[in-house]
C-alpha positions in Angstrom: 1.5 -29.9 -15.7 -0.8 -29.1 -18.7 -0.9 -31.7 -21.5 -1.7 -30.3 -24.9 -3.5 -32.0 -27.7 -2.0 -31.9 -31.2 -4.4 -29.1 -32.4 -3.3 -26.9 -29.3 0.4 -26.6 -30.4 0.1 -22.8 -31.0 -1.5 -22.4 -27.5 1.2 -24.4 -25.8 3.8 -22.3 -27.3 2.2 -19.0 -26.2 1.5 -20.3 -22.7 5.0 -21.8 -22.4 6.5 -18.4 -23.3 4.3 -16.7 -20.6 5.5 -19.3 -18.0 9.1 -18.8 -18.9 8.7 -15.0 -18.5 7.3 -15.5 -15.0 10.0 -17.9 -14.1 12.6 -15.3 -15.1 10.7 -12.8 -13.0 10.8 -15.0 -9.9 14.6 -15.5 -10.4 15.4 -11.9 -10.9 13.3 -9.6 -9.0 14.5 -6.6 -10.8 12.9 -7.7 -14.1 9.4 -6.5 -14.7 7.8 -9.1 -16.8 4.1 -8.6 -15.6 3.0 -6.6 -18.6 4.6 -8.9 -21.3 3.2 -12.0 -19.4 -0.3 -10.6 -19.3 -0.2 -9.7 -23.0 0.6 -13.4 -23.7 -2.0 -14.6 -21.4 -4.6 -12.4 -23.3 -3.4 -13.7 -26.7 -3.5 -17.3 -25.3 -7.2 -16.8 -24.1 -8.2 -15.5 -27.5 -6.7 -18.5 -29.3 -8.3 -20.9 -26.7 -11.7 -19.4 -27.5 -11.0 -19.5 -31.3 -9.9 -23.2 -31.1 -12.9 -24.4 -29.0 -15.5 -22.3 -30.8 -16.1 -25.1 -33.4 -14.4 -28.4 -32.6 -14.9 -31.2 -35.2 -16.0 -34.5 -34.1 -12.5 -36.0 -34.2 -11.2 -33.2 -32.1 -14.0 -33.7 -29.6 -12.8 -37.4 -29.2 -9.4 -36.1 -28.5 -10.6 -33.9 -25.7 -12.8 -36.6 -24.3 -9.8 -38.8 -24.0 -7.6 -36.1 -22.5 -5.6 -37.6 -19.7 -6.2 -34.8 -17.4 -10.0 -34.7 -17.5 -11.5 -35.6 -14.1 -12.3 -39.4 -13.9 -14.9 -41.3 -12.0 -12.8 -41.4 -8.8 -12.5 -37.7 -8.8 -16.3 -37.3 -9.1 -17.0 -39.8 -6.4 -14.5 -38.0 -4.0 -15.9 -34.6 -4.8 -19.7 -35.2 -5.0 -20.4 -38.2 -2.7 -20.0 -38.6 1.1 -19.6 -41.7 3.1 -18.6 -43.7 -0.1 -18.3 -47.4 0.9 -16.9 -49.4 -2.1 -18.0 -52.9 -2.6 -15.7 -55.3 -4.4 -16.1 -58.5 -6.5 -18.7 -60.2 -8.5 -19.1 -63.1 -6.1 -18.1 -65.4 -8.9 -14.6 -64.8 -10.3 -12.8 -61.7 -9.2 -12.9 -58.0 -8.6 -12.4 -55.9 -11.6 -10.6 -52.6 -10.9 -11.8 -51.0 -14.1 -15.3 -50.7 -12.4 -15.7 -49.0 -9.0 -18.9 -48.7 -7.0 -20.7 -48.9 -3.7 -22.9 -47.2 -1.3 -22.7 -43.5 -0.8 -24.6 -40.3 0.1 -25.3 -37.7 -2.7 -26.8 -34.5 -1.5 -27.6 -36.2 1.9 -29.5 -39.0 0.0 -28.4 -42.7 0.1 -27.5 -43.9 -3.4 -25.5 -46.5 -5.2 -22.8 -45.2 -7.5 -21.1 -47.2 -10.2 -18.5 -46.1 -12.8 -15.5 -46.9 -15.1 -12.2 -45.7 -13.7 -9.3 -45.3 -16.2 -6.5 -44.3 -13.8 -4.3 -41.2 -13.8 -0.8 -42.5 -14.3 1.0 -45.5 -15.7 0.6 -47.7 -12.5 -3.0 -47.0 -12.0 -4.0 -47.2 -15.7 -2.5 -50.6 -15.8 -4.3 -51.6 -12.6 -7.6 -50.2 -14.0 -7.0 -51.7 -17.4 -7.6 -48.2 -18.9 -11.2 -48.3 -17.9 -12.0 -51.4 -20.0 -14.1 -53.7 -18.0 -14.0 -57.5 -18.0 -17.1 -59.6 -17.5 -16.6 -59.6 -13.7 -16.8 -55.8 -13.8 -20.3 -55.9 -15.4 -21.3 -58.7 -13.0 -20.2 -56.5 -10.1 -22.4 -53.7 -11.4 -25.3 -56.2 -11.7 -24.8 -57.1 -8.0 -24.7 -53.5 -7.0 -27.9 -52.6 -9.0 -29.6 -55.6 -7.5 -28.7 -54.3 -3.9 -30.0 -50.8 -5.0 -33.2 -52.4 -6.2 -33.7 -54.4 -3.1 -33.1 -51.3 -0.7 -34.9 -48.7 -2.9 -31.8 -46.7 -3.5 -31.3 -44.5 -6.7 -28.4 -45.6 -8.9 -26.0 -43.1 -10.5 -23.6 -44.4 -13.1 -20.5 -42.5 -14.3 -19.4 -43.7 -17.8 -15.8 -43.3 -19.2 -14.5 -46.2 -21.1 -13.2 -47.0 -24.7 -15.2 -50.1 -24.5 -15.4 -53.5 -22.8 -12.0 -55.4 -22.8 -11.8 -57.6 -25.8 -9.2 -60.0 -24.6 -9.3 -63.7 -24.9 -9.9 -64.4 -21.1 -12.8 -62.0 -21.1 -14.5 -63.7 -23.9 -13.9 -67.1 -22.4 -15.6 -65.7 -19.2 -18.7 -64.5 -21.1 -18.1 -60.9 -22.0 -21.0 -60.4 -24.2 -23.4 -62.3 -22.0 -22.3 -60.1 -19.0 -22.8 -56.9 -21.0 -26.2 -58.0 -22.1 -27.3 -58.8 -18.6 -26.0 -55.6 -17.2 -28.0 -53.7 -19.8 -31.0 -55.9 -19.0 -30.5 -55.1 -15.3 -30.5 -51.4 -16.1 -34.0 -51.8 -17.7 -35.5 -54.0 -15.1 -34.6 -52.3 -11.7 -37.6 -50.2 -10.1 -35.5 -47.4 -8.7 -34.3 -44.2 -10.4 -31.3 -44.6 -12.7 -29.4 -41.6 -14.0 -26.1 -41.8 -16.0 -23.4 -39.3 -17.0 -20.9 -39.6 -19.9 -17.9 -37.9 -18.5 -15.4 -38.8 -21.2 -15.7 -41.6 -23.5 -18.8 -43.7 -23.9 -17.6 -46.6 -26.1 -19.7 -49.4 -27.3 -21.7 -51.9 -25.3 -19.2 -51.4 -22.5 -20.8 -48.0 -22.0 -24.4 -49.0 -22.9 -24.2 -51.6 -20.1 -24.1 -48.7 -17.5 -26.0 -46.0 -19.5 -29.4 -47.5 -20.2 -30.9 -45.0 -17.7 -34.0 -42.9 -17.1 -32.0 -39.8 -17.8 -28.6 -39.5 -19.6 -26.3 -36.3 -19.3 -23.2 -35.8 -21.3 -20.3 -33.4 -20.8 -20.1 -30.9 -23.7 -16.9 -32.6 -25.3 -17.8 -36.1 -24.4 -18.6 -38.9 -26.9 -20.9 -41.9 -27.0 -20.9 -44.4 -29.9 -21.3 -47.9 -30.9 -17.6 -48.2 -31.8 -14.5 -46.0 -31.6 -13.7 -43.9 -34.8 -10.5 -45.9 -35.2 -12.4 -49.3 -35.1 -15.0 -48.0 -37.5 -12.4 -46.8 -40.0 -10.6 -50.2 -39.7 -13.9 -52.1 -40.6 -15.1 -49.7 -43.3 -12.1 -48.3 -44.9 -9.6 -51.0 -43.8 -7.6 -48.0 -42.6 -7.6 -46.7 -39.0 -6.2 -43.3 -40.3 -9.6 -42.6 -41.7 -10.8 -42.0 -38.0 -11.7 -38.4 -38.9 -14.1 -39.4 -41.5 -15.4 -42.0 -39.2 -15.9 -39.6 -36.3 -18.0 -37.4 -38.7 -20.2 -40.3 -39.8 -20.8 -41.8 -36.3 -22.7 -38.8 -34.9 -20.9 -39.5 -31.6 -20.8 -35.9 -30.1 -23.1 -34.7 -27.3 -24.7 -32.2 -29.6 -25.7 -35.0 -32.2 -26.9 -37.3 -29.6 -29.1 -34.6 -28.1 -30.7 -34.1 -31.5 -31.2 -37.9 -31.8 -32.9 -38.1 -28.4 -30.2 -40.3 -26.9 -29.0 -37.7 -24.4 -31.2 -35.7 -22.2 -28.8 -33.1 -21.0 -25.6 -31.5 -22.2 -23.5 -30.1 -19.3 -21.2 -27.2 -20.5 -17.4 -27.5 -19.9 -15.1 -24.8 -19.0 -13.3 -23.2 -22.0 -10.6 -25.5 -23.1 -12.4 -28.6 -21.8 -13.0 -30.2 -18.2 -9.3 -30.7 -17.7 -8.7 -26.8 -17.5 -11.1 -26.4 -14.6 -11.8 -29.8 -13.0 -13.6 -28.4 -9.9 -16.1 -26.5 -12.0 -16.8 -29.4 -14.4 -17.5 -31.8 -11.5 -19.7 -29.3 -9.7 -21.7 -28.5 -12.8 -22.2 -32.3 -13.5 -23.2 -32.9 -9.8 -25.9 -30.2 -10.1 -27.2 -31.8 -13.3 -27.3 -35.3 -11.6 -29.2 -33.8 -8.8 -31.7 -32.1 -11.2 -32.2 -35.4 -13.1 -32.9 -37.4 -9.9 -35.4 -34.7 -8.9 -37.3 -35.2 -12.1 -37.9 -38.8 -11.1 -38.9 -38.2 -7.7 -42.7 -39.2 -7.0 -42.9 -41.9 -9.8 -43.9 -45.2 -8.7 -41.4 -48.2 -9.2 -43.6 -49.7 -11.9 -44.0 -46.3 -13.7 -40.2 -45.8 -13.6 -39.4 -49.1 -15.2 -42.2 -48.8 -17.9 -41.1 -45.2 -18.8 -37.4 -46.4 -19.0 -38.2 -49.3 -21.3 -40.5 -47.2 -23.5 -37.7 -44.5 -23.9 -35.4 -47.1 -25.4 -38.0 -48.9 -27.5 -39.0 -45.7 -29.2 -35.5 -44.9 -30.2 -34.9 -45.2 -34.0 -38.6 -45.6 -34.9 -39.4 -44.2 -38.4 -42.8 -43.1 -39.7 -43.5 -43.9 -43.2 -46.0 -41.8 -45.0 -47.6 -42.6 -48.4 
C-alpha cells in the first residue's frame, strides 16, 4: 500500500481513481477500463514529475522520512551475503536501533553497521525509531575495533533522527559514547565509507558518518539538528520548520556544494520508496565505487587523509 505525503494529495486521488477502475474491471470482465486507467496513469506520471522537479528542503525532509523508504535491514539483506550479526556492547546491553556485523560485499569481507528504524509499530518500538542509546554507539565502536584488527573495510548506513535524548541514555554517557564513536571513525586504519539513506540527524549520524567517503541519496538529509528542533530553539515555534529547513542547508545538493558529501545517488522518480530495488542497487554500486577509490592506500595514509578531510571543512581564507 502506497503512503502519500501531504504534498502528494492530488497524486493520490488520480492513482486511487486508476486503481478503482482496474478493480471494477477485475470484477466485471465485460467492462473495458484499460484506456481510461492508462490515461489516468499518464496524468499521474506527469504530476509526479512536476512535483519532484523542484522539491523544497522541507519536502525533502518529508521524503527522507517516508515510512516506505528502504531501511538499513533492507540494504543488508539485498547487498550483503553471509551477514553475521554481532550483538551487545559488552558493557550494558544490546541496542536494537543499531545493527551490524561481519558480511561479504561483492565477495569481499567487510563490517557493516547501520541504524534501523523498523517498518511497523512493533519493530519501530523495538528499534526505538532508529534513535540509538549509548550502548548502540559502543557496539559500533566494538565492531570498528574488530574491523581494524582484522583489516576489514567498514560500511555504515545512516538513517536516524538523532541519538536518543532520554534520561537513561544521558545517565549512561550518551555524549561521551557519540564522541568516542566519532573518534573511532577517525582513528581506524581501514577504509570507511558511509551512506545517508534517509535522515542523518545530529551527532547520532556524525558518529557513523565521519568517513573517507560519504554518499547521500538524492532526497536524504544530513544536519546538526532537525528542522523542528532548530525552529523550537530559534523561533520558539516548531511550526517554523520550513524556514529552518531552508536555513540549515541540509539537502544532499547543498552538502555536495559544501564539500561534506562526496556523491549523490539519484533516486527513482517519486523517491526511493517507489522503486526500492533500484534505489538499493544504485547505492550498492556507489558504495563499491567508493571502496575501490580507497584500494591501494596504506593504513597510515587512509587515516591521515580522513583526518585532513574533516580538519579542512569550514576553513575560511581572509584576504586584505
